[in-house]
RODO-2510 file (C-alpha; in nm, 4 decimals, decimal comma):
residues 185
     n   res          X          Y          Z
     1     x     0,5349     2,1381    -0,7444
     2     x     0,4652     2,2128    -1,1071
     3     x     0,4367     1,8614    -1,2462
     4     x     0,0756     1,7408    -1,2699
     5     x     0,1899     1,3793    -1,2548
     6     x     0,3411     1,4343    -0,9102
     7     x     0,0187     1,5918    -0,7876
     8     x    -0,1809     1,2890    -0,9044
     9     x     0,0798     1,0562    -0,7563
    10     x     0,0725     1,2405    -0,4224
    11     x    -0,3078     1,2250    -0,4063
    12     x    -0,3447     0,8622    -0,5104
    13     x    -0,0578     0,7340    -0,3000
    14     x    -0,1540     0,9614    -0,0110
    15     x    -0,4967     0,7958    -0,0055
    16     x    -0,3312     0,4566    -0,0289
    17     x    -0,0815     0,5270     0,2524
    18     x    -0,3747     0,6400     0,4663
    19     x    -0,5519     0,3103     0,3918
    20     x    -0,2438     0,1082     0,4776
    21     x    -0,1847     0,2994     0,8007
    22     x    -0,5353     0,2240     0,9244
    23     x    -0,4137    -0,1250     1,0142
    24     x    -0,0607    -0,0275     1,1164
    25     x     0,0154    -0,1443     1,4693
    26     x    -0,3277    -0,3068     1,4969
    27     x    -0,1986    -0,5896     1,2781
    28     x    -0,0581    -0,7575     1,5897
    29     x    -0,3973    -0,7424     1,7602
    30     x    -0,5650    -0,8828     1,4484
    31     x    -0,3253    -1,1783     1,4234
    32     x    -0,3816    -1,2705     1,7861
    33     x    -0,7491    -1,3332     1,7064
    34     x    -0,6540    -1,6720     1,5632
    35     x    -0,2976    -1,7361     1,6778
    36     x    -0,1439    -1,7060     2,0217
    37     x     0,1839    -1,5409     2,0873
    38     x     0,4291    -1,2999     1,9449
    39     x     0,5915    -1,5668     1,7278
    40     x     0,2789    -1,5962     1,5103
    41     x     0,2931    -1,2237     1,4392
    42     x     0,6622    -1,2483     1,3548
    43     x     0,6098    -1,5490     1,1268
    44     x     0,3293    -1,3840     0,9322
    45     x     0,5223    -1,0580     0,8930
    46     x     0,8320    -1,2503     0,7864
    47     x     0,6258    -1,4215     0,5159
    48     x     0,5265    -1,0767     0,3887
    49     x     0,8849    -0,9500     0,3881
    50     x     1,0282    -1,2582     0,2162
    51     x     0,7539    -1,2439    -0,0459
    52     x     0,8167    -0,8725    -0,0982
    53     x     1,1878    -0,9373    -0,1412
    54     x     1,1491    -1,2250    -0,3872
    55     x     0,8880    -1,0514    -0,5988
    56     x     1,0756    -0,7213    -0,5926
    57     x     1,3698    -0,9102    -0,7401
    58     x     1,1423    -1,0434    -1,0160
    59     x     0,9977    -0,6975    -1,0797
    60     x     1,3516    -0,5591    -1,1030
    61     x     1,4106    -0,7927    -1,3956
    62     x     1,0877    -0,7346    -1,5920
    63     x     0,9389    -0,4120    -1,4531
    64     x     1,0915    -0,1796    -1,7109
    65     x     0,9071    -0,3688    -1,9849
    66     x     0,5706    -0,2911    -1,8217
    67     x     0,4024     0,0467    -1,7913
    68     x     0,4753     0,1865    -1,4480
    69     x     0,1195     0,3095    -1,3981
    70     x    -0,0066    -0,0435    -1,4728
    71     x     0,2282    -0,1832    -1,2067
    72     x     0,1123     0,0767    -0,9561
    73     x    -0,2544     0,0142    -1,0300
    74     x    -0,2013    -0,3625    -1,0049
    75     x    -0,0405    -0,3103    -0,6650
    76     x    -0,3438    -0,1181    -0,5408
    77     x    -0,5806    -0,3904    -0,6591
    78     x    -0,3747    -0,6806    -0,5222
    79     x    -0,3563    -0,5163    -0,1824
    80     x    -0,7260    -0,4255    -0,1888
    81     x    -0,8095    -0,7913    -0,2505
    82     x    -0,5794    -0,9014     0,0328
    83     x    -0,7282    -0,6498     0,2745
    84     x    -1,0803    -0,7592     0,1845
    85     x    -0,9740    -1,1212     0,2273
    86     x    -0,8535    -1,0503     0,5817
    87     x    -1,2211    -1,0470     0,6789
    88     x    -1,2423    -1,4183     0,6018
    89     x    -0,9124    -1,5340     0,7573
    90     x    -0,9558    -1,7966     1,0248
    91     x    -0,6164    -1,9605     1,0556
    92     x    -0,2445    -1,8942     1,0380
    93     x    -0,1947    -2,0835     0,7081
    94     x    -0,4620    -1,8656     0,5455
    95     x    -0,2964    -1,5531     0,6841
    96     x     0,0452    -1,6637     0,5564
    97     x    -0,0969    -1,7058     0,2046
    98     x    -0,2490    -1,3585     0,2207
    99     x     0,0791    -1,2143     0,3473
   100     x     0,2552    -1,3654     0,0462
   101     x     0,0057    -1,1939    -0,1845
   102     x     0,0449    -0,8711     0,0122
   103     x     0,4170    -0,8977    -0,0565
   104     x     0,3418    -0,9265    -0,4279
   105     x     0,1359    -0,6078    -0,4055
   106     x     0,4193    -0,4313    -0,2267
   107     x     0,6712    -0,5527    -0,4853
   108     x     0,4537    -0,4150    -0,7652
   109     x     0,3876    -0,0832    -0,5932
   110     x     0,7013     0,0427    -0,4270
   111     x     0,9366     0,0333    -0,7286
   112     x     0,6711     0,1690    -0,9656
   113     x     0,5808     0,4549    -0,7307
   114     x     0,9483     0,5435    -0,6859
   115     x     1,0168     0,5276    -1,0606
   116     x     0,7206     0,7497    -1,1483
   117     x     0,8139     0,9900    -0,8705
   118     x     1,1764     1,0156    -0,9877
   119     x     1,0744     1,0738    -1,3505
   120     x     0,8517     1,3682    -1,2627
   121     x     1,0653     1,5625    -1,0179
   122     x     1,0887     1,9309    -1,1001
   123     x     1,4407     2,0389    -1,1912
   124     x     1,6290     2,1890    -0,8963
   125     x     1,3478     2,0916    -0,6528
   126     x     1,4304     1,7275    -0,5832
   127     x     1,4886     1,7605    -0,2089
   128     x     1,1817     1,9806    -0,1688
   129     x     0,9551     1,7365    -0,3525
   130     x     1,0891     1,4314    -0,1697
   131     x     1,0414     1,6217     0,1564
   132     x     0,6890     1,7238     0,0523
   133     x     0,6033     1,3581    -0,0072
   134     x     0,7494     1,2534     0,3297
   135     x     0,5455     1,5250     0,5026
   136     x     0,2277     1,4035     0,3352
   137     x     0,3050     1,0375     0,4052
   138     x     0,3875     1,1047     0,7718
   139     x     0,0751     1,3122     0,8320
   140     x    -0,1621     1,0653     0,6674
   141     x     0,0097     0,7767     0,8485
   142     x    -0,0372     0,9447     1,1850
   143     x    -0,4011     1,0278     1,1146
   144     x    -0,4651     0,6826     0,9670
   145     x    -0,3156     0,5040     1,2651
   146     x    -0,5421     0,6943     1,5020
   147     x    -0,8467     0,6494     1,2783
   148     x    -0,7777     0,2771     1,2519
   149     x    -0,7806     0,2452     1,6288
   150     x    -1,1097     0,4317     1,6470
   151     x    -1,2683     0,2191     1,3737
   152     x    -1,1620    -0,1100     1,5322
   153     x    -1,2716     0,0070     1,8776
   154     x    -1,6147     0,1241     1,7620
   155     x    -1,6917    -0,1096     1,4696
   156     x    -1,4403    -0,3936     1,4537
   157     x    -1,1807    -0,5205     1,2116
   158     x    -1,4314    -0,6048     0,9385
   159     x    -1,5200    -0,2388     0,8899
   160     x    -1,1539    -0,1442     0,9020
   161     x    -1,0727    -0,3875     0,6202
   162     x    -1,3694    -0,2654     0,4161
   163     x    -1,2490     0,0944     0,4558
   164     x    -0,8946    -0,0026     0,3566
   165     x    -1,0236    -0,1872     0,0506
   166     x    -1,2416     0,1044    -0,0579
   167     x    -0,9541     0,3504    -0,0246
   168     x    -0,7212     0,1261    -0,2270
   169     x    -0,9833     0,1091    -0,5024
   170     x    -1,0118     0,4893    -0,4953
   171     x    -0,6330     0,5116    -0,5375
   172     x    -0,6549     0,2732    -0,8313
   173     x    -0,9311     0,4797    -0,9942
   174     x    -0,7369     0,8039    -0,9434
   175     x    -0,4403     0,6649    -1,1389
   176     x    -0,6650     0,4975    -1,3972
   177     x    -0,8549     0,8184    -1,4720
   178     x    -0,5669     1,0650    -1,4684
   179     x    -0,2468     0,8809    -1,5588
   180     x    -0,2596     0,9322    -1,9338
   181     x    -0,3707     1,2924    -1,9030
   182     x    -0,0745     1,3928    -1,6837
   183     x     0,1850     1,1643    -1,8398
   184     x     0,2242     0,8894    -1,5828
   185     x     0,3353     0,5753    -1,7630
***
C-alpha cells in the first residue's frame, strides 16, 4: 500500500470498527435492560436499518457536493454522541430515537469511507487493498467483540459506551489532523 490516504483511512476506520465491535452482539443484552423480549431488539435494530436506508438515499443525492472527509468525520461524531447517549437511555422510545440517529451516522460514514477508499486504491492492487482492509476489519472486530464482553462483565455498559465514544473521537481526530496532508477530501 503506497497511498498515504489509505494508510490514514485504515488506521482511523480500523479504530472506529474496533469501537463499533465492542458492542456487537452485546447490543441484545443491553436492550433487554429496559425492554423484554426479542421483538424489542428487532424493533430497535429495524429502526436503525430503516434510518440508514433513508438517509443513505439522501446522501446519495447530495453527498458528492460535500467533502468526503467531512462526511466521514461527521459520521464519527454522530455515532460518538449516540454511543455516549446510550448511557442515559431508559426506555424503548428513547432507544428508537438514538437508533435513528445511529442510522444517520451510518449513512454519512459508509458511502464516504467507500468513496475515499476507491479513490486512493493503488493501480493494479485493488483486490489486495480491499483484502487488506477486510483482514484488518475482521481482526479488529474479533478482538473488539471479545474486549467488549470483558469490559461489560468487569465494568458494565457505561464504561463500554465511554470507551466506544472515546475511540470514535480518536478516529475523528485522526482524519481531521491528517486528511489534508494525505489528500483525503
